[in-house]
C-alpha positions in Angstrom: 14.4 71.6 -29.5 16.2 68.9 -31.6 19.6 70.1 -30.3 18.4 69.8 -26.7 17.1 66.3 -27.4 20.4 65.3 -29.0 22.4 66.6 -26.1 20.2 64.8 -23.6 20.6 61.5 -25.5 24.4 61.9 -25.6 24.5 62.5 -21.9 22.4 59.3 -21.3 25.0 57.3 -23.3 27.9 58.8 -21.4 30.0 56.1 -19.6 30.0 56.7 -15.8 33.2 57.6 -14.2 35.2 54.6 -12.9 35.3 54.2 -9.1 38.6 54.3 -7.3 40.2 50.9 -7.0 39.8 50.9 -3.2 36.0 51.3 -3.6 35.6 48.6 -6.2 34.2 45.1 -5.4 36.9 42.5 -5.4 36.5 39.4 -7.6 35.7 36.2 -5.6 39.1 34.6 -6.1 40.9 37.7 -4.8 38.5 38.1 -1.9 39.1 34.4 -0.9 42.9 35.0 -1.2 42.9 38.0 1.1 40.6 36.4 3.6 43.0 33.4 3.8 46.2 35.5 3.7 46.5 36.0 7.5 46.2 32.2 8.2 48.7 31.4 5.4 51.2 33.9 6.8 50.9 32.3 10.3 51.2 28.8 8.9 54.2 29.8 6.8 55.9 31.3 9.8 55.3 28.3 12.1 55.7 25.5 9.6 57.8 26.7 6.6 61.1 26.9 8.4 60.9 23.6 10.2 59.9 21.8 7.0 62.8 23.5 5.1 65.3 22.7 7.9 64.1 19.0 8.0 64.7 18.8 4.3 68.1 20.4 4.7 69.0 17.8 7.4 67.8 14.9 5.2 70.4 15.9 2.6 73.3 16.2 5.0 75.3 13.8 7.3 74.0 14.8 10.7 75.2 12.6 13.6 76.6 13.0 17.0 80.1 13.8 15.8 78.8 16.4 13.3 76.6 18.1 15.9 79.6 18.4 18.2 81.6 20.2 15.5 78.6 22.1 14.2 79.5 21.1 10.6 77.1 19.0 8.5 78.7 17.6 5.3 76.5 17.4 2.3 75.3 13.8 1.9 73.1 14.1 -1.2 70.4 11.4 -1.3 72.5 8.9 0.6 70.3 9.1 3.7 67.3 8.1 1.5 69.3 5.3 0.0 70.3 4.0 3.4 66.7 4.3 4.5 65.3 2.1 1.7 68.1 -0.5 2.3 67.1 -0.8 6.0 64.8 -3.8 6.5 63.5 -2.3 9.8 62.2 0.7 7.9 60.1 -1.5 5.6 58.8 -3.5 8.7 57.9 -0.2 10.4 56.1 1.0 7.2 54.2 -2.3 7.0 53.1 -2.1 10.6 52.1 1.5 10.0 49.9 0.7 7.0 48.3 -2.2 8.9 47.7 0.0 11.9 46.3 2.8 9.8 44.0 0.5 7.8 42.5 -1.0 11.0 42.2 2.3 12.9 40.6 4.3 10.0 38.1 1.5 9.1 36.9 1.1 12.7 36.7 4.8 13.3 34.6 5.5 10.2 32.2 2.7 11.0 31.9 3.6 14.6 31.6 7.4 13.9 28.7 6.8 11.5 27.0 4.4 13.9 27.4 6.7 17.0 26.4 9.7 14.9 23.2 8.1 14.0 22.6 7.2 17.6 23.1 10.8 18.7 20.5 11.9 16.2 17.9 9.7 17.9 16.6 12.4 20.2 13.7 10.2 21.3 16.2 7.8 23.0 17.3 9.2 26.4 20.7 7.6 26.1 21.6 9.9 23.2 22.0 12.9 25.6 24.3 10.9 27.9 26.3 9.7 24.9 26.9 13.2 23.7 28.5 14.1 27.0 30.5 10.8 27.3 31.9 11.0 23.8 33.8 14.2 24.5 35.7 12.8 27.5 38.4 10.7 25.6 39.2 13.7 23.4 40.2 15.7 26.5 42.8 13.1 27.6 46.4 13.9 26.6 47.8 11.2 24.3 50.6 10.1 26.6 48.2 9.9 29.6 45.9 7.8 27.5 48.7 5.4 26.7 49.7 5.2 30.4 46.1 4.5 31.4 45.7 1.7 28.9 49.1 0.2 29.9 47.7 -0.3 33.4 44.5 -1.8 31.9 46.6 -4.2 29.9 48.9 -5.2 32.8 49.5 -8.9 32.8 49.1 -9.5 36.5 47.0 -6.7 37.9 45.3 -5.3 34.7 41.6 -4.5 34.8 41.0 -6.2 31.4 42.3 -9.6 32.5 40.5 -9.4 35.8 37.1 -8.7 34.1 37.7 -11.5 31.5 38.8 -14.0 34.2 35.8 -13.1 36.4 33.3 -13.6 33.5 35.0 -16.8 32.4 35.9 -15.6 28.9 39.6 -16.5 29.5 41.1 -19.2 31.7 44.5 -17.5 32.3 45.8 -13.9 32.1 46.8 -12.7 28.6 49.8 -10.5 28.0 48.0 -8.2 25.6 50.8 -5.7 25.1 53.6 -8.2 25.5 52.5 -10.7 22.8 53.6 -10.1 19.3 50.3 -11.3 17.9 48.2 -8.8 19.9 50.5 -5.9 20.6 49.7 -3.8 17.5 45.9 -4.2 18.2 46.6 -3.4 21.9 48.1 0.0 20.7 45.3 0.5 18.1 42.4 0.3 20.6 43.6 3.1 22.9 44.3 5.2 19.9 40.7 4.7 18.5 39.3 5.4 22.0 41.1 8.7 22.1 40.5 10.0 18.6 37.0 8.6 17.8 35.2 11.7 19.2 36.6 13.9 16.5 35.2 11.8 13.8 31.8 11.4 15.6 31.5 15.2 15.9 32.1 15.6 12.2 29.5 13.0 11.3 27.0 14.3 13.8 27.3 17.8 12.3 26.9 16.5 8.8 23.8 14.5 9.8 22.2 17.6 11.2 22.5 19.3 7.8 20.5 16.6 6.0 17.0 17.7 5.1 14.4 15.7 7.1 12.0 15.8 4.1 14.2 13.4 2.2 13.6 10.8 4.8 9.9 11.5 4.9 9.7 11.2 1.1 11.6 7.9 1.2 9.4 6.5 3.9 6.3 7.4 1.9 7.8 5.5 -1.0 8.1 2.5 1.2 11.8 2.5 1.8 13.0 0.6 4.8 15.4 2.1 7.4 18.3 0.3 5.8 17.4 1.6 2.3 17.0 5.2 3.7 20.5 4.9 5.2 22.0 3.4 2.1 20.4 5.7 -0.5 19.9 8.9 1.5 22.2 9.2 4.5 25.4 7.5 3.2 25.6 9.4 -0.2 25.1 12.8 1.7 27.8 11.8 4.2 30.4 11.0 1.6 32.1 14.4 1.6 32.5 14.4 5.3 33.7 10.8 5.2 36.4 11.8 2.8 37.5 14.5 5.2 37.6 12.0 8.1 39.6 9.5 5.9 42.2 12.1 5.0 42.6 13.5 8.5 42.5 10.2 10.4 45.0 8.6 7.9 47.4 11.5 8.3 47.3 11.3 12.1 47.3 7.5 12.3 50.5 7.4 10.2 52.1 9.6 12.8 51.0 7.6 15.9 53.7 7.8 18.5 52.5 8.5 22.1 50.6 5.2 22.5 53.5 3.3 21.3 55.8 5.1 23.7 53.6 4.6 26.7 52.4 1.0 26.1 55.0 -1.1 24.1 58.1 1.1 23.3 58.1 -0.6 19.9 58.1 -4.1 21.4 57.8 -6.9 21.9 60.8 -7.2 19.7 59.9 -5.1 16.7 56.1 -6.0 16.6 54.9 -2.4 17.1 57.7 -0.5 15.3 55.8 2.1 13.3 57.2 4.9 11.1 57.1 7.6 13.7 58.7 5.4 16.3 61.4 4.4 13.7 62.2 8.0 13.0 62.4 8.8 16.7 64.7 5.9 17.4 67.0 6.5 14.4 67.3 10.2 15.3 67.5 10.2 19.1 69.1 6.8 19.9 72.7 5.8 19.2 74.2 6.5 16.7 71.9 9.6 16.5 71.5 9.6 12.8 69.3 12.7 12.6 69.7 13.1 8.8 68.3 9.6 8.2 65.5 10.4 10.7 64.6 13.5 8.7 64.6 11.5 5.5 62.2 9.0 7.0 59.9 11.9 8.0 59.8 13.2 4.5 59.1 9.8 3.0 56.2 9.4 5.5 54.8 12.8 4.6 55.0 11.9 0.9 53.1 8.6 1.5 50.4 10.5 3.5 50.0 13.0 0.7 49.6 10.2 -1.9 46.9 8.6 0.2 45.0 12.0 0.4 45.1 12.3 -3.4 43.8 8.8 -3.8 40.9 9.5 -1.4 39.9 12.7 -3.2 40.1 11.2 -6.7 38.3 7.9 -5.9 35.6 9.1 -3.5 35.1 12.9 -3.5 34.6 13.3 -7.2 31.7 10.9 -7.1 29.8 13.3 -5.0 30.3 16.3 -7.3 
């Protein structure tokens, strides 16, 4: 009897056989890696080679003569040195930063305001607004620029006609042809086209906020402004960080509106970084190596902005 009991106890302590590796449950980090692997492969195939080749061109002398011969002499970092010595590059970078700061600030404020309006289901206009907000996002960028170039037209533009009719101005204003207003004249069409994306993100985030938080704040006597400041805004911070990163990245690369409305003019008032890279690369003397170098510098600046956003804002929400 004692021997049978000892045998049974030994069997109970026996370690179960290990399952084959293909039947085991993957750790979370490996599961995440394999789930993202297909998209990473596609992105690498689509983006890796162009990025590598642009870096290759930025380190070589690539002009019209070199392209004819098919030989690109190694240039080292001379393209970058020439880039930093070009006053027009610094002017384009200054215009880009001013443009981005204005566009991103206005888009974030308007996105939150319109998102809150869309949440007011008791207001009948919210349904109309949901439909109208999607229309600009469907307009191609170059078509958007052409539409607004007609609106800004000095003699026949709709904007001047409305302002003259209402008595807000006494004579037509050359919105896109005046150096003082040209950059804003490019920024407004850009905001009009890209704002729906930010609104959709904010609207989705607002729908995820628990309504009980607002009810509890109202019971405690909090006003509408206090409910927004202490409940809504803190919970929107993560999505605002995403909007800041994405909108900053795309605003730094603005090109179509500049091409359609001002072509960098008047003078160099609307020369931005993307327009600078385009003109350096595809206008005489066709210095493609220097254009590639400007693109890499622009990408580095955007990456630094993204890091700053995450460190200064996102960590406060965790």
